[in-house]
FINU-288533 format. One record per residue: residue number from 0; chain; z, y, x of N, C-alpha, C, O in turn. Coordinates in Angstrom, 2 decimals. Layout:
+-----+---+---------+---------+---------+---------+---------+---------+---------+---------+---------+---------+---------+---------+
|   k | c |      nw |      nv |      nu |     caw |     cav |     cau |      cw |      cv |      cu |      ow |      ov |      ou |
+-----+---+---------+---------+---------+---------+---------+---------+---------+---------+---------+---------+---------+---------+
| NUM | A |       Z |       Y |       X |       Z |       Y |       X |       Z |       Y |       X |       Z |       Y |       X |
...
+-----+---+---------+---------+---------+---------+---------+---------+---------+---------+---------+---------+---------+---------+
***
This chain:
+-----+---+---------+---------+---------+---------+---------+---------+---------+---------+---------+---------+---------+---------+
|   k | c |      nw |      nv |      nu |     caw |     cav |     cau |      cw |      cv |      cu |      ow |      ov |      ou |
+-----+---+---------+---------+---------+---------+---------+---------+---------+---------+---------+---------+---------+---------+
|   0 | A |   -5.41 |    0.11 |    6.12 |   -4.41 |   -0.85 |    6.66 |   -4.28 |   -0.48 |    8.19 |   -5.28 |   -0.27 |    8.88 |
|   1 | A |   -3.12 |   -0.41 |    8.64 |   -2.80 |   -0.11 |   10.04 |   -2.43 |   -1.30 |   10.85 |   -1.35 |   -1.84 |   10.63 |
|   2 | A |   -3.22 |   -1.74 |   11.76 |   -2.84 |   -2.86 |   12.63 |   -2.78 |   -2.39 |   14.11 |   -3.55 |   -1.52 |   14.52 |
|   3 | A |   -1.94 |   -2.92 |   14.81 |   -1.92 |   -2.67 |   16.25 |   -3.07 |   -3.36 |   16.92 |   -3.62 |   -4.34 |   16.41 |
|   4 | A |   -3.44 |   -2.83 |   18.06 |   -4.66 |   -3.31 |   18.72 |   -4.47 |   -4.82 |   19.15 |   -5.44 |   -5.58 |   19.17 |
|   5 | A |   -3.23 |   -5.23 |   19.49 |   -3.07 |   -6.60 |   19.81 |   -3.28 |   -7.54 |   18.68 |   -3.70 |   -8.68 |   18.89 |
|   6 | A |   -2.99 |   -7.07 |   17.41 |   -3.22 |   -7.88 |   16.21 |   -4.71 |   -7.95 |   15.97 |   -5.21 |   -8.99 |   15.56 |
|   7 | A |   -5.41 |   -6.88 |   16.21 |   -6.85 |   -6.86 |   16.01 |   -7.50 |   -7.83 |   17.01 |   -8.37 |   -8.62 |   16.64 |
|   8 | A |   -7.06 |   -7.76 |   18.26 |   -7.62 |   -8.74 |   19.23 |   -7.40 |  -10.20 |   18.87 |   -8.28 |  -11.04 |   19.06 |
|   9 | A |   -6.18 |  -10.48 |   18.32 |   -5.89 |  -11.83 |   17.93 |   -6.84 |  -12.19 |   16.74 |   -7.47 |  -13.25 |   16.72 |
|  10 | A |   -6.92 |  -11.34 |   15.88 |   -7.79 |  -11.54 |   14.65 |   -9.27 |  -11.77 |   15.07 |   -9.93 |  -12.67 |   14.55 |
|  11 | A |   -9.76 |  -10.98 |   15.99 |  -11.09 |  -11.14 |   16.54 |  -11.27 |  -12.44 |   17.21 |  -12.30 |  -13.10 |   17.03 |
|  12 | A |  -10.27 |  -12.86 |   18.03 |  -10.29 |  -14.14 |   18.73 |  -10.36 |  -15.29 |   17.77 |  -11.10 |  -16.25 |   17.98 |
|  13 | A |   -9.58 |  -15.19 |   16.71 |   -9.54 |  -16.23 |   15.65 |  -10.93 |  -16.34 |   14.96 |  -11.45 |  -17.44 |   14.75 |
|  14 | A |  -11.49 |  -15.15 |   14.62 |  -12.83 |  -15.23 |   13.93 |  -13.80 |  -15.92 |   14.91 |  -14.51 |  -16.85 |   14.54 |
|  15 | A |  -13.83 |  -15.42 |   16.23 |  -14.73 |  -16.03 |   17.20 |  -14.55 |  -17.51 |   17.28 |  -15.53 |  -18.25 |   17.15 |
|  16 | A |  -13.31 |  -17.98 |   17.50 |  -13.01 |  -19.44 |   17.62 |  -13.43 |  -20.20 |   16.51 |  -14.04 |  -21.26 |   16.71 |
|  17 | A |  -13.17 |  -19.76 |   15.23 |  -13.55 |  -20.45 |   14.03 |  -15.04 |  -20.55 |   13.92 |  -15.56 |  -21.61 |   13.60 |
|  18 | A |  -15.77 |  -19.46 |   14.19 |  -17.21 |  -19.52 |   14.07 |  -17.86 |  -20.42 |   15.15 |  -18.83 |  -21.13 |   14.91 |
|  19 | A |  -17.25 |  -20.33 |   16.33 |  -17.84 |  -21.20 |   17.45 |  -17.56 |  -22.64 |   17.17 |  -18.41 |  -23.51 |   17.39 |
|  20 | A |  -16.34 |  -22.93 |   16.69 |  -15.93 |  -24.36 |   16.43 |  -16.74 |  -24.99 |   15.38 |  -16.97 |  -26.20 |   15.39 |
|  21 | A |  -17.20 |  -24.19 |   14.45 |  -17.99 |  -24.74 |   13.36 |  -19.45 |  -24.64 |   13.60 |  -20.25 |  -25.01 |   12.74 |
|  22 | A |  -19.84 |  -24.16 |   14.79 |  -21.22 |  -24.11 |   15.15 |  -22.05 |  -23.10 |   14.40 |  -23.27 |  -23.20 |   14.26 |
|  23 | A |  -21.29 |  -22.12 |   13.92 |  -21.98 |  -21.00 |   13.14 |  -22.60 |  -19.92 |   14.03 |  -23.48 |  -19.19 |   13.59 |
|  24 | A |  -22.15 |  -19.81 |   15.29 |  -22.69 |  -18.88 |   16.20 |  -22.95 |  -19.61 |   17.53 |  -22.34 |  -20.63 |   17.87 |
|  25 | A |  -23.90 |  -19.00 |   18.25 |  -24.18 |  -19.46 |   19.67 |  -24.08 |  -18.13 |   20.45 |  -25.03 |  -17.34 |   20.47 |
|  26 | A |  -22.93 |  -17.90 |   21.06 |  -22.74 |  -16.60 |   21.72 |  -23.67 |  -16.48 |   22.94 |  -23.94 |  -17.45 |   23.65 |
|  27 | A |  -24.14 |  -15.25 |   23.16 |  -24.97 |  -14.95 |   24.30 |  -24.19 |  -14.50 |   25.51 |  -24.66 |  -14.56 |   26.64 |
|  28 | A |  -23.02 |  -14.05 |   25.24 |  -22.13 |  -13.54 |   26.34 |  -20.92 |  -14.45 |   26.50 |  -20.86 |  -15.54 |   25.93 |
|  29 | A |  -19.98 |  -13.99 |   27.27 |  -18.76 |  -14.69 |   27.46 |  -17.87 |  -14.49 |   26.19 |  -18.05 |  -13.53 |   25.43 |
|  30 | A |  -16.95 |  -15.39 |   26.00 |  -16.11 |  -15.28 |   24.78 |  -15.36 |  -13.96 |   24.79 |  -15.18 |  -13.34 |   23.74 |
|  31 | A |  -14.92 |  -13.51 |   25.99 |  -14.26 |  -12.20 |   26.03 |  -15.03 |  -11.04 |   25.52 |  -14.53 |  -10.18 |   24.80 |
|  32 | A |  -16.31 |  -11.06 |   25.91 |  -17.23 |   -9.98 |   25.53 |  -17.46 |  -10.03 |   24.03 |  -17.47 |   -8.99 |   23.37 |
|  33 | A |  -17.65 |  -11.21 |   23.49 |  -17.91 |  -11.34 |   22.01 |  -16.64 |  -10.95 |   21.27 |  -16.73 |  -10.22 |   20.28 |
|  34 | A |  -15.48 |  -11.39 |   21.70 |  -14.18 |  -11.01 |   21.02 |  -14.02 |   -9.57 |   21.10 |  -13.61 |   -9.00 |   20.09 |
|  35 | A |  -14.28 |   -8.89 |   22.17 |  -14.26 |   -7.41 |   22.30 |  -15.18 |   -6.73 |   21.30 |  -14.85 |   -5.72 |   20.70 |
|  36 | A |  -16.38 |   -7.36 |   21.16 |  -17.33 |   -6.70 |   20.20 |  -16.85 |   -6.86 |   18.74 |  -17.03 |   -5.97 |   17.90 |
|  37 | A |  -16.26 |   -8.00 |   18.48 |  -15.72 |   -8.24 |   17.10 |  -14.57 |   -7.32 |   16.85 |  -14.42 |   -6.76 |   15.77 |
|  38 | A |  -13.76 |   -7.16 |   17.88 |  -12.53 |   -6.25 |   17.80 |  -13.01 |   -4.88 |   17.49 |  -12.42 |   -4.20 |   16.65 |
|  39 | A |  -14.15 |   -4.40 |   18.20 |  -14.59 |   -3.06 |   17.98 |  -15.04 |   -2.90 |   16.59 |  -14.74 |   -1.86 |   16.01 |
|  40 | A |  -15.75 |   -3.83 |   15.95 |  -16.24 |   -3.72 |   14.63 |  -15.08 |   -3.69 |   13.71 |  -15.09 |   -2.88 |   12.78 |
|  41 | A |  -14.10 |   -4.49 |   13.88 |  -12.89 |   -4.47 |   13.02 |  -12.21 |   -3.05 |   13.04 |  -11.89 |   -2.48 |   12.00 |
|  42 | A |  -12.02 |   -2.54 |   14.25 |  -11.37 |   -1.27 |   14.45 |  -12.18 |   -0.17 |   13.77 |  -11.63 |    0.68 |   13.07 |
|  43 | A |  -13.52 |   -0.21 |   13.98 |  -14.39 |    0.77 |   13.29 |  -14.31 |    0.73 |   11.82 |  -14.31 |    1.77 |   11.16 |
|  44 | A |  -14.24 |   -0.55 |   11.23 |  -14.08 |   -0.70 |    9.81 |  -12.74 |   -0.07 |    9.30 |  -12.71 |    0.61 |    8.28 |
|  45 | A |  -11.67 |   -0.34 |   10.04 |  -10.39 |    0.24 |    9.55 |  -10.43 |    1.78 |    9.58 |   -9.94 |    2.44 |    8.67 |
|  46 | A |  -11.05 |    2.34 |   10.66 |  -11.21 |    3.80 |   10.70 |  -11.96 |    4.36 |    9.57 |  -11.60 |    5.40 |    9.03 |
|  47 | A |  -13.04 |    3.66 |    9.18 |  -13.86 |    4.08 |    8.02 |  -13.07 |    4.01 |    6.76 |  -13.21 |    4.87 |    5.90 |
|  48 | A |  -12.25 |    2.99 |    6.63 |  -11.44 |    2.79 |    5.45 |  -10.34 |    3.87 |    5.35 |  -10.02 |    4.31 |    4.25 |
|  49 | A |   -9.78 |    4.27 |    6.47 |   -8.77 |    5.35 |    6.45 |   -9.41 |    6.67 |    6.08 |   -8.82 |    7.45 |    5.33 |
|  50 | A |  -10.60 |    6.93 |    6.60 |  -11.32 |    8.13 |    6.21 |  -11.62 |    8.15 |    4.77 |  -11.42 |    9.18 |    4.13 |
|  51 | A |  -12.09 |    7.02 |    4.19 |  -12.34 |    6.90 |    2.79 |  -11.07 |    7.20 |    1.95 |  -11.11 |    7.95 |    0.97 |
|  52 | A |   -9.97 |    6.62 |    2.37 |   -8.68 |    6.84 |    1.65 |   -8.33 |    8.35 |    1.67 |   -7.95 |    8.88 |    0.62 |
|  53 | A |   -8.46 |    9.05 |    2.79 |   -8.16 |   10.47 |    2.87 |   -9.07 |   11.22 |    1.92 |   -8.60 |   12.06 |    1.15 |
|  54 | A |  -10.34 |   10.94 |    1.96 |  -11.31 |   11.70 |    1.14 |  -11.08 |   11.41 |   -0.32 |  -11.24 |   12.30 |   -1.16 |
|  55 | A |  -10.71 |   10.17 |   -0.66 |  -10.44 |    9.87 |   -2.09 |   -9.23 |   10.64 |   -2.56 |   -9.23 |   11.17 |   -3.67 |
|  56 | A |   -8.21 |   10.71 |   -1.74 |   -6.95 |   11.45 |   -2.13 |   -7.31 |   12.94 |   -2.29 |   -6.83 |   13.58 |   -3.22 |
|  57 | A |   -8.17 |   13.51 |   -1.37 |   -8.51 |   14.87 |   -1.49 |   -9.29 |   15.15 |   -2.77 |   -9.01 |   16.14 |   -3.45 |
|  58 | A |  -10.26 |   14.28 |   -3.13 |  -11.05 |   14.42 |   -4.28 |  -10.21 |   14.33 |   -5.52 |  -10.46 |   15.05 |   -6.49 |
|  59 | A |   -9.19 |   13.44 |   -5.54 |   -8.36 |   13.25 |   -6.67 |   -7.53 |   14.55 |   -6.86 |   -7.46 |   15.06 |   -7.97 |
|  60 | A |   -6.94 |   15.05 |   -5.88 |   -6.15 |   16.27 |   -5.89 |   -7.02 |   17.46 |   -6.46 |   -6.59 |   18.23 |   -7.32 |
|  61 | A |   -8.22 |   17.55 |   -5.96 |   -9.08 |   18.64 |   -6.45 |   -9.38 |   18.45 |   -7.87 |   -9.34 |   19.43 |   -8.60 |
|  62 | A |   -9.69 |   17.25 |   -8.37 |   -9.97 |   16.91 |   -9.74 |   -8.81 |   17.22 |  -10.64 |   -8.98 |   17.79 |  -11.71 |
|  63 | A |   -7.65 |   16.83 |  -10.19 |   -6.36 |   17.05 |  -10.98 |   -6.10 |   18.60 |  -11.07 |   -5.74 |   19.09 |  -12.14 |
|  64 | A |   -6.27 |   19.33 |   -9.99 |   -6.04 |   20.72 |   -9.97 |   -7.03 |   21.40 |  -10.89 |   -6.66 |   22.36 |  -11.58 |
|  65 | A |   -8.28 |   20.94 |  -10.93 |   -9.27 |   21.61 |  -11.87 |   -9.03 |   21.23 |  -13.35 |   -9.58 |   21.90 |  -14.23 |
|  66 | A |   -8.27 |   20.25 |  -13.65 |   -8.00 |   19.87 |  -15.02 |   -6.90 |   20.70 |  -15.72 |   -6.78 |   20.75 |  -16.95 |
|  67 | A |   -6.12 |   21.34 |  -14.83 |   -4.98 |   22.11 |  -15.43 |   -4.01 |   21.30 |  -16.21 |   -3.54 |   20.30 |  -15.68 |
|  68 | A |   -3.67 |   21.63 |  -17.40 |   -2.61 |   20.98 |  -18.16 |   -2.95 |   19.52 |  -18.54 |   -2.09 |   18.64 |  -18.62 |
|  69 | A |   -4.27 |   19.34 |  -18.77 |   -4.69 |   18.03 |  -19.19 |   -4.48 |   16.89 |  -18.16 |   -4.65 |   15.72 |  -18.47 |
|  70 | A |   -4.10 |   17.28 |  -16.96 |   -3.93 |   16.29 |  -15.88 |   -2.67 |   15.47 |  -16.01 |   -2.53 |   14.44 |  -15.35 |
|  71 | A |   -1.77 |   15.89 |  -16.84 |   -0.48 |   15.14 |  -17.01 |   -0.65 |   13.75 |  -17.55 |    0.15 |   12.86 |  -17.27 |
|  72 | A |   -1.68 |   13.55 |  -18.31 |   -1.89 |   12.20 |  -18.96 |   -2.69 |   11.23 |  -18.05 |   -2.98 |   10.10 |  -18.46 |
|  73 | A |   -3.03 |   11.64 |  -16.89 |   -3.85 |   10.80 |  -16.03 |   -3.07 |    9.80 |  -15.17 |   -2.06 |   10.13 |  -14.54 |
|  74 | A |   -3.57 |    8.57 |  -15.17 |   -2.94 |    7.51 |  -14.42 |   -3.51 |    7.77 |  -12.98 |   -4.67 |    7.44 |  -12.73 |
|  75 | A |   -2.74 |    8.35 |  -12.07 |   -3.16 |    8.72 |  -10.72 |   -3.64 |    7.50 |   -9.96 |   -4.70 |    7.54 |   -9.33 |
|  76 | A |   -2.93 |    6.45 |  -10.00 |   -3.27 |    5.24 |   -9.22 |   -4.64 |    4.62 |   -9.68 |   -5.43 |    4.18 |   -8.85 |
|  77 | A |   -4.87 |    4.61 |  -10.97 |   -6.08 |    4.09 |  -11.47 |   -7.32 |    4.96 |  -11.14 |   -8.41 |    4.48 |  -10.83 |
|  78 | A |   -7.06 |    6.27 |  -11.24 |   -8.12 |    7.28 |  -10.97 |   -8.42 |    7.21 |   -9.47 |   -9.60 |    7.26 |   -9.12 |
|  79 | A |   -7.45 |    7.09 |   -8.57 |   -7.65 |    6.92 |   -7.19 |   -8.45 |    5.69 |   -6.83 |   -9.31 |    5.72 |   -5.95 |
|  80 | A |   -8.15 |    4.64 |   -7.50 |   -8.89 |    3.42 |   -7.29 |  -10.40 |    3.58 |   -7.65 |  -11.29 |    3.13 |   -6.93 |
|  81 | A |  -10.64 |    4.24 |   -8.82 |  -12.05 |    4.46 |   -9.25 |  -12.78 |    5.32 |   -8.24 |  -13.94 |    5.04 |   -7.92 |
|  82 | A |  -12.11 |    6.39 |   -7.73 |  -12.73 |    7.29 |   -6.78 |  -13.08 |    6.57 |   -5.48 |  -14.15 |    6.76 |   -4.90 |
|  83 | A |  -12.09 |    5.70 |   -5.01 |  -12.32 |    4.94 |   -3.75 |  -13.50 |    3.97 |   -3.98 |  -14.37 |    3.84 |   -3.11 |
|  84 | A |  -13.53 |    3.32 |   -5.08 |  -14.68 |    2.40 |   -5.34 |  -16.05 |    3.15 |   -5.29 |  -17.01 |    2.68 |   -4.68 |
|  85 | A |  -16.08 |    4.28 |   -5.93 |  -17.23 |    5.09 |   -5.97 |  -17.71 |    5.52 |   -4.54 |  -18.88 |    5.39 |   -4.18 |
|  86 | A |  -16.73 |    6.02 |   -3.78 |  -17.03 |    6.49 |   -2.44 |  -17.45 |    5.31 |   -1.57 |  -18.41 |    5.41 |   -0.81 |
|  87 | A |  -16.73 |    4.17 |   -1.69 |  -17.05 |    2.94 |   -0.95 |  -18.52 |    2.52 |   -1.20 |  -19.22 |    2.16 |   -0.26 |
|  88 | A |  -18.97 |    2.58 |   -2.44 |  -20.26 |    2.19 |   -2.77 |  -21.29 |    3.11 |   -2.21 |  -22.34 |    2.66 |   -1.77 |
|  89 | A |  -21.03 |    4.43 |   -2.23 |  -21.92 |    5.40 |   -1.67 |  -22.06 |    5.29 |   -0.12 |  -23.11 |    5.53 |    0.47 |
|  90 | A |  -20.91 |    4.90 |    0.48 |  -20.89 |    4.76 |    1.91 |  -21.15 |    3.38 |    2.43 |  -21.14 |    3.15 |    3.64 |
|  91 | A |  -21.38 |    2.47 |    1.53 |  -21.65 |    1.08 |    1.85 |  -20.51 |    0.46 |    2.63 |  -20.72 |   -0.21 |    3.64 |
|  92 | A |  -19.26 |    0.70 |    2.13 |  -18.06 |    0.14 |    2.72 |  -17.57 |   -0.94 |    1.75 |  -17.45 |   -0.71 |    0.55 |
|  93 | A |  -17.29 |   -2.14 |    2.32 |  -16.64 |   -3.15 |    1.47 |  -15.22 |   -3.10 |    1.49 |  -14.65 |   -3.18 |    2.58 |
|  94 | A |  -14.58 |   -2.96 |    0.41 |  -13.07 |   -2.79 |    0.40 |  -12.45 |   -4.15 |    0.27 |  -11.22 |   -4.27 |    0.24 |
+-----+---+---------+---------+---------+---------+---------+---------+---------+---------+---------+---------+---------+---------+
***
């Protein structure tokens, strides 16, 4: 998923505000520092997901190329989902 940085900042602020309002966190720094940290984690997660997507596409293309004629019967979308789930599990990424 591709989000602009301003959207990520708003999302991070919303997460912070909701957690603080419900007493689920006691921040050690200023709200701006905590929101920036949350934003960094979200950005890093999106980058990992994009890398996972590219790797899954590459593995799928390699698998289909290796199958030759038998690849015509494969549901590409379903196989891509299976590859992504396997890679996500190996890399400990929650989709």
